[in-house]
N, C-alpha and C positions, 0 to 999 in steps of 0.2 A: 195744414188744411188746404184742400184744393181751392183754387180761386174760381168763383162762379160769376158769370156775367149775364146781365139781362140785355138782350139785343132787340132793339126796335126794328120791326119789319114794315110797318105801315102806320099811317096816321101822323100826327104832329111829332111823335117821337121816333118815326122811322129813321133808320141808319144811326141811331144813338146806341152807345154801348156803355152800360153802367156796371161797375164792380159791386157785387152784393156781398158786403162784408158780414153783416148779421141779417138785416132785413131791410126791405124797401117797401114802403106803402105807396100805392098808386091811387090817385083820385084828384078831386078838384079842391080839397081843403089844404091850402098852402101852409097852414099852421101845424098840420099833422103829417102830411105826405112828403115824401122825398122826390117822387116823380109826379109832377103837377100838371093837370090839365086846365085849360081856361074855364072860368066859371060858367060860360055859356055852352060848353061842349056837351052835346046831346048824348045820352046813353051812358054817361060816366057819373057814378055816384061821388059824394063828397070823399068818402073813404071806400074805394071800390074793392081792392084786393091787396094781398100781401105776398111777397116773395121772401122766403127765409133760406139762408145758407146754414145748415146744421151739419158742421164737419164735412162739408162737401156734398151732402145730400140736400137736394132742393125741394122745398115744400111751397106749393101754391095754395093759398087760402082765400076763398071769397069772404068778404067782410060784410055780408048781408046786402049786397048791391041790388038795386032795383032791376037793372037790365041784364044782370048775370055775368059770370066769368065762365068762359067756355074753353075746353081743350080743343086742339085743332081738329079732332074727330067730330066736333059738334056737341060733345057731351057737356052739359051744363053742371057745374059744381053746385052741390047743395049749399045754402047759406051757412057760413061759418065752418064749412068742412074743408079738409086739406087733401091735396093730391101730390104725390111724389112725381117729380119730372126728371127725365133723363136728359143728358146733353143732346141738344138738337130738337127736343120736343118744344112745341109751341102752344100758345093760348091766345085768346083775344077777349077784350072787354066790350060787352054789348053786342058788337058786330065785328066782322073781319077787317073793318077799316082801322081798328086799333089793335094790331097784333104784335106779339113778341115771341122770341125764342130764348131758350136757355143754352148757354155755352159754358161747359165746365173745362177749365184748363187741364191739359194732359189727357183729354178725352176727345180729341179732334176727330178721330175716325167716326165715333158715334154721332158727333155733331153733324158731320158732313152727310152720313148715311140718313139720318132723320131729316135733315134739310132737303135732301134729294127727294125723299118721299113726299114732302109737303107740297101740295098744290101741283104735283107732277102730272095729274090727269089732264091738264089743259092741252098739253102737246098730243097726248093719245086721242083725246076727244076731237081736236082739230084735224088730226090725220084721218080719223074715221069719217068725219063729216065731209072733208074734201074728197076722200075716196068714193063715198057714196054719191055725192053730187057729180063728180067727174064721170063715174060709171053710168049714172042716169042720163047724162047729156049725150052719151054715145047714141042713144036710141033716137035722138032727133035727126041724126044723119044729115046735118047741114054743116057747111064749112066752119062758121063762127062757133057753134056749140062744140064741134069736135076739137077745135083749137083750145077753147076754154077747158074742155075735158082733159086735154093733155097737160095744160098748165096746172089745173087742180091736182092732177095725178102726180106731177113732179113735186109740187109743194107738199102734198100729202105724204109722199115717200120720204122727203126730207124730215118732216115732223115726226113721222112714225119711226124712222131710223134713230132720230135723236132720242125719242122717248125710250126706245128699247136699249140703245147704247147706254143711257144714263140710269137704266133700271128704275124708271119712274113708275108711280102708281098707274093702274089701268093698262097693264101689259096686254090683256086680251083685246082691248080697244085699239091699242097701238098695232097689234098684229093684224086685226081686221082692217084697220085704216091702211096699213102698208099693202096688204093684198089687194084691197079695192082700188088703191091708187095705182098699183102696177097694172091692174085691168084697165083703168081709165087711160093709161098711157099705151099699153100694148094693143088693145083692140082697135082704136082709131088708126094707129100706125099700120097694123095688119090690113085694115080695110083700104087705106091709102095705097099700100103696096100692091094689093090685089088689083085695084083699079088701074094703077100704073102699068102693071104687067099685062092685064087684060086689055 
């Protein structure tokens, strides 16, 4: 049977890795659960959810929690319903401050691919915002805004290139951010060059 690991990504169990031999219950009830939250932890039920390793197949089941068990996509599991998870797929309890991922031994490629998709839009969004801000500052045509425009452009290009290179989510945003960031760098430099030559 393949070994299955529950990997903490955020919250008090962030960076923990537990072997799921048969099943692990997550919640506040220390008499029942194997992964325990403090009694005052908001959003976590006494017995919140369950992870099962069924011959290497991973099942996530919401145990009728009050605040819900969610897949990374934001889909909430129906109470007492199960969802099969692949290596690298994640979920969270109540909100994204208590998130986990599944890692199946001998399936590291799938784990890394899914992990790269998770939350990858941040770099793409940042690149796009910096590119747009940098491009907008060009129109102020003053020394300080032009310098800030170039700085935004450089950082936007780096973030956009990183998002594209790592094949993260939000590829369209990363491309838009990359292009806007190039504009934010190129136009001010072109204007400065024209002024110097003229």
